[in-house]
C-alpha positions in Angstrom: 0.0 0.0 0.0 2.9 2.4 0.8 4.2 2.2 -2.8 0.7 3.0 -4.2 0.4 6.0 -1.9 3.8 7.3 -2.8 3.1 7.0 -6.6 -0.3 8.7 -6.1 1.4 11.6 -4.3 4.1 11.8 -7.0 1.5 11.9 -9.7 -0.4 14.7 -8.0 2.9 16.7 -7.5 4.2 16.2 -11.0 2.2 19.0 -12.7 3.0 21.4 -9.9 6.7 20.6 -10.3 6.4 21.2 -14.1 4.6 24.5 -13.4 7.4 25.5 -11.0 9.9 24.9 -13.8 8.0 27.1 -16.2 7.6 29.8 -13.7 11.3 29.8 -12.8 12.1 30.3 -16.5 9.7 33.2 -16.8 11.2 35.1 -13.9 14.7 34.3 -15.1 14.2 35.4 -18.7 15.3 39.0 -19.2 12.9 39.3 -22.2 10.0 38.5 -20.0 8.1 41.3 -18.1 8.2 39.2 -15.0 12.0 39.0 -15.3 12.2 42.8 -14.8 10.6 42.7 -11.3 12.9 43.7 -8.4 12.7 40.2 -6.8 12.7 38.3 -10.1 16.0 36.4 -9.5 15.1 35.4 -6.0 11.6 34.2 -7.1 13.1 32.3 -10.0 15.6 30.6 -7.7 12.8 29.5 -5.4 10.7 28.0 -8.1 13.7 26.3 -9.6 14.5 24.7 -6.3 10.9 23.7 -5.8 10.9 22.0 -9.3 14.0 20.0 -8.5 12.6 18.9 -5.1 9.4 17.7 -6.7 10.4 16.3 -10.1 10.8 12.6 -10.9 14.4 11.6 -11.7 14.8 9.2 -14.6 17.7 6.8 -15.3 20.7 9.0 -16.4 22.8 8.2 -19.4 26.5 7.5 -19.4 27.0 10.4 -21.9 30.6 9.5 -22.9 30.8 10.7 -26.5 34.6 10.7 -26.7 37.7 10.0 -24.6 41.2 11.4 -25.0 43.8 8.7 -25.7 47.3 10.1 -25.7 46.0 13.4 -27.3 43.7 11.7 -29.8 39.9 12.1 -29.5 38.5 8.6 -29.7 34.7 8.3 -30.4 32.6 6.0 -28.1 29.6 4.1 -29.1 27.5 2.3 -26.6 25.8 -1.0 -27.5 24.2 -3.8 -25.6 26.0 -7.1 -26.1 23.7 -9.3 -23.9 20.2 -8.5 -22.8 19.1 -10.5 -19.8 15.8 -10.0 -17.9 17.4 -8.0 -15.1 20.6 -6.8 -16.7 22.3 -5.6 -19.8 25.9 -6.2 -20.6 26.9 -2.9 -22.1 30.0 -2.3 -24.2 31.7 1.0 -24.9 33.2 0.4 -28.3 35.9 2.8 -29.3 36.5 4.2 -32.9 39.3 6.2 -34.3 40.6 7.3 -37.8 44.1 7.5 -36.5 45.8 4.2 -37.5 48.4 4.3 -34.8 45.8 4.9 -32.2 43.5 2.2 -33.6 46.4 -0.4 -33.5 47.1 0.6 -29.8 43.4 0.2 -28.9 43.1 -3.3 -30.4 45.9 -4.7 -28.2 44.5 -3.3 -24.9 43.1 -5.5 -22.1 39.4 -6.4 -21.8 37.8 -5.4 -18.6 34.4 -6.3 -17.3 33.2 -3.8 -14.7 30.6 -5.2 -12.5 28.5 -2.3 -11.2 26.7 -2.4 -7.9 23.0 -3.4 -7.7 22.3 -1.4 -4.4 20.0 1.5 -5.2 21.7 3.6 -7.9 22.1 2.9 -11.5 25.4 1.7 -13.2 25.8 5.3 -14.4 27.2 6.1 -10.9 30.4 4.6 -12.3 30.5 7.0 -15.2 33.9 8.4 -14.1 35.2 4.9 -13.6 34.3 3.9 -17.1 35.6 7.1 -18.8 38.9 6.8 -17.1 39.3 3.0 -17.9 38.4 3.6 -21.6 41.8 5.3 -22.1 43.7 2.0 -21.7 41.1 -0.8 -21.8 38.3 -2.3 -23.7 35.4 -1.8 -21.3 32.2 -3.7 -20.6 29.8 -3.0 -17.7 26.8 -4.6 -16.1 23.9 -2.2 -16.5 21.3 -3.5 -14.0 17.6 -2.9 -14.8 14.9 -1.3 -12.6 13.0 -4.3 -11.2 9.7 -2.4 -11.5 10.1 -2.4 -15.3 10.7 -6.2 -15.4 7.4 -8.1 -16.1 6.4 -10.9 -13.7 6.6 -13.3 -16.6 10.4 -13.0 -16.5 10.4 -14.7 -13.1 12.2 -13.9 -9.9 15.7 -12.6 -9.4 17.9 -14.1 -6.7 21.5 -13.6 -5.5 22.3 -16.9 -7.2 21.0 -15.4 -10.5 23.4 -12.5 -10.0 26.3 -14.9 -9.6 25.2 -16.8 -12.7 24.9 -13.6 -14.7 28.5 -12.7 -13.9 29.8 -16.1 -14.9 27.8 -15.9 -18.2 29.3 -12.4 -19.0 32.9 -13.6 -18.2 32.5 -16.6 -20.5 31.1 -14.4 -23.3 34.2 -12.2 -23.1 36.5 -15.2 -22.9 34.9 -16.6 -26.0 35.5 -13.4 -27.9 38.8 -12.3 -26.5 40.5 -15.4 -25.1 40.2 -14.0 -21.5 39.4 -10.8 -19.6 39.9 -9.0 -16.3 37.1 -8.3 -13.8 36.6 -5.2 -11.7 33.9 -5.1 -9.0 32.9 -2.0 -7.1 31.3 -2.1 -3.7 28.4 -4.7 -3.4 29.3 -7.0 -6.3 32.7 -7.9 -4.8 31.0 -10.7 -2.9 29.0 -12.3 -5.9 32.0 -11.7 -8.2 34.3 -13.6 -5.9 31.7 -16.3 -5.7 31.3 -16.5 -9.5 35.1 -16.9 -10.1 35.3 -19.4 -7.2 32.7 -21.6 -8.8 34.4 -21.4 -12.2 37.7 -22.4 -10.6 36.1 -25.3 -8.7 34.7 -26.7 -12.0 38.1 -26.3 -13.7 37.0 -23.5 -16.0 39.3 -20.7 -17.1 39.2 -17.9 -14.6 39.8 -14.1 -15.4 43.4 -13.0 -15.6 42.8 -10.7 -12.7 40.2 -9.6 -10.2 40.1 -6.0 -8.9 37.8 -5.6 -5.9 37.1 -2.1 -4.6 35.4 -1.1 -1.4 33.2 -4.2 -0.9 31.9 -6.2 2.1 33.8 -9.4 1.6 34.0 -9.9 5.4 31.4 -7.6 7.0 32.5 -8.6 10.5 35.6 -6.4 10.2 35.3 -2.8 11.3 31.5 -2.8 11.2 29.8 0.4 9.8 26.4 1.8 10.3 25.3 -0.1 7.2 26.6 -3.4 8.7 25.0 -2.7 12.1 21.6 -2.1 10.7 21.7 -5.5 8.9 22.8 -7.3 12.1 20.4 -5.5 14.4 17.3 -6.3 12.4 15.9 -9.7 11.6 15.1 -11.1 8.2 11.4 -10.8 9.0 11.8 -7.1 9.9 13.3 -6.3 6.5 10.6 -8.3 4.7 7.8 -6.7 6.7 9.1 -3.1 6.6 10.9 -2.4 3.3 9.3 -4.9 0.8 6.3 -3.8 -1.3 4.6 -4.7 -4.5 5.0 -2.7 -7.6 1.8 -0.7 -8.5 -0.3 -1.5 -11.6 1.0 1.4 -13.8 4.4 -0.2 -14.3 5.4 -3.3 -16.4 6.6 -5.1 -13.3 3.2 -4.7 -11.5 2.8 -7.1 -8.7 6.6 -7.8 -8.3 7.9 -7.7 -4.7 10.6 -5.1 -4.5 12.7 -2.9 -2.2 11.5 0.4 -3.7 13.9 3.0 -4.8 12.1 5.8 -3.0 12.6 4.0 0.3 16.3 3.6 -0.5 16.6 7.2 -1.4 15.0 8.2 1.9 17.6 6.1 3.7 20.4 7.8 1.7 19.2 11.3 2.7 18.5 10.3 6.3 22.1 9.4 6.8 23.0 13.1 6.8 19.9 15.4 6.2 21.7 18.5 7.4 24.3 18.3 4.7 21.6 17.8 2.0 19.7 20.8 3.3 22.9 22.9 3.3 23.6 21.8 -0.3 20.1 22.8 -1.5 20.4 26.2 0.3 23.8 26.8 -1.4 22.2 25.9 -4.7 19.4 28.5 -4.0 22.1 31.2 -3.2 24.1 30.3 -6.4 21.0 30.9 -8.5 20.5 34.2 -6.9 24.1 35.2 -7.4 24.2 33.9 -11.0 26.9 31.4 -10.2 25.9 29.1 -13.1 28.9 26.8 -12.8 28.2 25.9 -9.2 24.5 25.5 -9.8 25.2 23.2 -12.7 27.5 21.1 -10.6 24.7 20.7 -8.1 22.2 19.7 -10.8 24.6 17.0 -12.3 25.3 15.5 -8.9 21.6 15.3 -7.8 20.4 14.1 -11.2 22.5 11.0 -10.5 22.0 10.9 -6.7 18.2 11.1 -6.9 17.8 8.6 -9.7 17.2 5.2 -8.0 15.9 1.8 -9.0 13.8 -0.9 -7.3 15.6 -4.1 -6.4 13.8 -7.5 -6.6 12.9 -8.5 -3.1 14.4 -12.0 -3.2 17.8 -10.7 -4.3 17.8 -8.0 -1.7 16.7 -10.2 1.3 19.2 -12.9 0.3 22.0 -10.4 0.1 21.3 -9.1 3.6 21.2 -12.6 4.9 24.2 -14.0 3.1 26.6 -11.1 3.3 25.6 -9.2 6.5 23.9 -11.6 8.8 25.3 -15.1 8.3 28.6 -14.1 6.6 28.4 -17.3 4.4 31.3 -16.4 2.2 34.0 -16.1 5.0 32.4 -18.9 7.0 32.6 -21.3 4.0 28.8 -22.1 4.1 27.6 -20.4 0.9 25.9 -22.7 -1.6 24.9 -21.3 -5.0 22.4 -22.9 -7.4 23.7 -22.8 -11.0 21.6 -22.4 -14.1 21.1 -26.2 -14.3 19.6 -26.2 -10.8 22.6 -27.9 -9.2 23.8 -26.6 -5.9 27.6 -25.9 -5.5 29.7 -24.7 -2.6 31.6 -21.5 -3.0 35.3 -22.2 -2.4 37.6 -19.1 -3.0 40.6 -21.3 -2.0 40.1 -23.1 -5.4 41.1 -19.9 -7.4 44.8 -20.3 -8.6 45.3 -18.5 -11.8 43.8 -15.1 -11.3 45.6 -12.1 -9.9 43.8 -10.4 -6.9 43.9 -6.7 -6.2 41.9 -5.2 -3.4 41.3 -1.4 -2.9 40.0 0.3 0.1 39.5 4.0 1.0 41.1 5.2 4.3 37.9 7.0 5.3 35.3 4.6 3.8 32.5 4.2 6.2 30.3 2.1 3.9 32.6 -0.8 3.7 34.9 -0.7 6.7 38.6 -1.0 7.0 39.7 -4.6 6.2 36.4 -5.8 4.8 37.7 -5.9 1.2 41.3 -6.9 2.1 39.7 -10.1 3.6 39.6 -11.5 0.1 43.3 -12.3 0.4 42.6 -14.5 3.4 40.1 -16.5 1.5 42.0 -16.9 -1.8 44.8 -19.0 -0.3 45.8 -20.7 -3.5 46.7 -17.5 -5.4 50.5 -17.0 -5.2 51.4 -14.0 -3.0 53.3 -12.6 -5.9 50.0 -12.2 -7.7 48.2 -10.5 -4.8 48.2 -6.8 -3.9 46.3 -4.6 -1.5 46.1 -0.8 -1.9 44.6 1.8 0.6 43.8 5.2 -0.9 44.8 7.8 1.7 42.1 10.4 2.4 39.5 8.7 0.2 36.0 7.9 1.3 33.8 5.2 -0.3 32.9 7.2 -3.4 36.5 8.5 -3.8 38.0 5.2 -4.7 36.1 4.9 -7.9 35.2 8.5 -8.9 36.8 11.9 -8.7 40.3 13.2 -8.4 41.5 10.5 -6.0 40.3 7.8 -8.2 41.9 9.3 -11.3 45.2 10.3 -9.7 45.8 7.7 -7.0 43.8 4.5 -7.5 43.6 4.2 -11.3 47.4 4.1 -11.8 47.6 1.1 -9.4 44.6 -0.7 -11.1 46.0 0.0 -14.6 49.5 -1.3 -13.8 48.1 -4.4 -12.0 45.9 -5.3 -15.0 48.7 -4.7 -17.5 51.1 -6.9 -15.5 48.6 -9.8 -15.4 47.7 -9.3 -19.1 51.4 -10.1 -19.7 51.5 -12.9 -17.1 54.0 -11.1 -14.8 54.1 -11.2 -11.0 52.6 -8.3 -9.0 56.0 -7.1 -7.9 56.5 -5.9 -11.4 53.2 -4.0 -11.5 54.2 -1.2 -9.3 52.2 2.0 -9.5 53.9 5.1 -11.2 56.2 7.1 -9.1 53.6 9.9 -8.8 51.0 7.6 -7.2 51.0 7.0 -3.4 52.8 4.0 -1.9 51.0 0.7 -2.5 50.7 -1.8 0.3 52.4 -5.1 0.2 50.5 -8.2 -0.9 48.0 -9.4 1.6 48.8 -6.5 4.0 45.9 -5.4 6.0 44.9 -1.8 5.6 45.8 0.7 8.4 43.0 1.2 10.8 41.4 4.5 11.1 39.9 6.1 14.2 38.1 8.9 12.4 35.2 8.2 10.1 34.0 10.5 7.4 30.3 11.1 6.5 28.8 8.7 4.0 30.5 9.3 0.6 27.3 10.2 -1.2 26.2 12.6 1.6 29.7 14.2 1.6 29.4 14.8 -2.1 26.0 16.3 -1.7 27.3 18.7 0.9 30.0 20.0 -1.3 29.2 23.2 -3.2 30.9 21.8 -6.2 30.8 18.0 -6.0 33.9 16.3 -7.2 32.3 14.3 -10.0 33.5 16.1 -13.1 35.8 14.1 -15.2 
């Protein structure tokens, strides 16, 4: 019922939000008589803010038309390689008329970026993709909004997530011989499971796995996110956050964790910062600071765009990752596409390099949670393992923004290049300009100070650090 009430309210508010947008433009247009009134700029700013608070935010686009490769502008064309009921495997194909550049692009490593399915769209990794495209052939998992998936497509479970990842890896192996896998936040757990199952069956595993800011072992340095999951029962989550999709959507009747509830939780983590950010936006409009206002719009266009998650997947993730810790306890069984149940055994992985990345100030995935992957993958030679801690970086900063581009990416790039050539990790040192990398399997330094949630911190900033 709550979902229906929310959608009814949103439908009622939609025309008023559109009217507010038109009114803001009328008071801001110098050719309009209303734009000549003494308080026109302030009135326009107020209506503009009202419009943004009341509008509906659709799925953003990646919007990466070109990337610079050693001074040459390379065109980017997006296309869907595999279309699954709950996910698209999206490719960013690169084109160039420069023969030398084209030859260079053809020989670069293939990377599958597994985006999180935890509230926001895969476009949250726009900066990650754009940076990686300079030196890699990039594919990404573009998860679909569950409310748009008809009931005829069936349910979506955590096991299905694992099976999707394996299918995508096999597809890239078939076309390129092999690939590298990068997982950001939530997917570190199912990706490790997917590769583990492939190794246990004797299949070829990816050349390397890069795992960034994920809850491999959520018992280490528990955060507010971890504590919520452990303090509430499975029944509590099912009774309080799971609702059925209203009739107006293709997925009508599907049980989901609605995006609007997730967004409310994001904002509730630090409401004062969001209020301050919106007030700063109002002031920027009055002052005519268009650059700061546009930065605010770009950030919140992404931040406010959320998707529904299938209830089975969400509840199983809570139970498996944050309540029973099945991966680290060695008790996780996954049902494959044939219906056979298999035990997840990370210790069976032998031929894939392992790089883990954590942010020093990450309070979404606490210190040591991602590095725990090294303790599980005991059969990977230490010379093919590496852990890196990004100093001063929060959760968001390890995959987007200045710290990602200047600190983390050089390490990721050199690690992938080394394993593309089959070299040990000691030869994959980061460039001299990058911060010191940690030794293989070294636990990250503990931190006593925790930053505000990365998304909330970005919202508070007057000019969010999201521009590439």
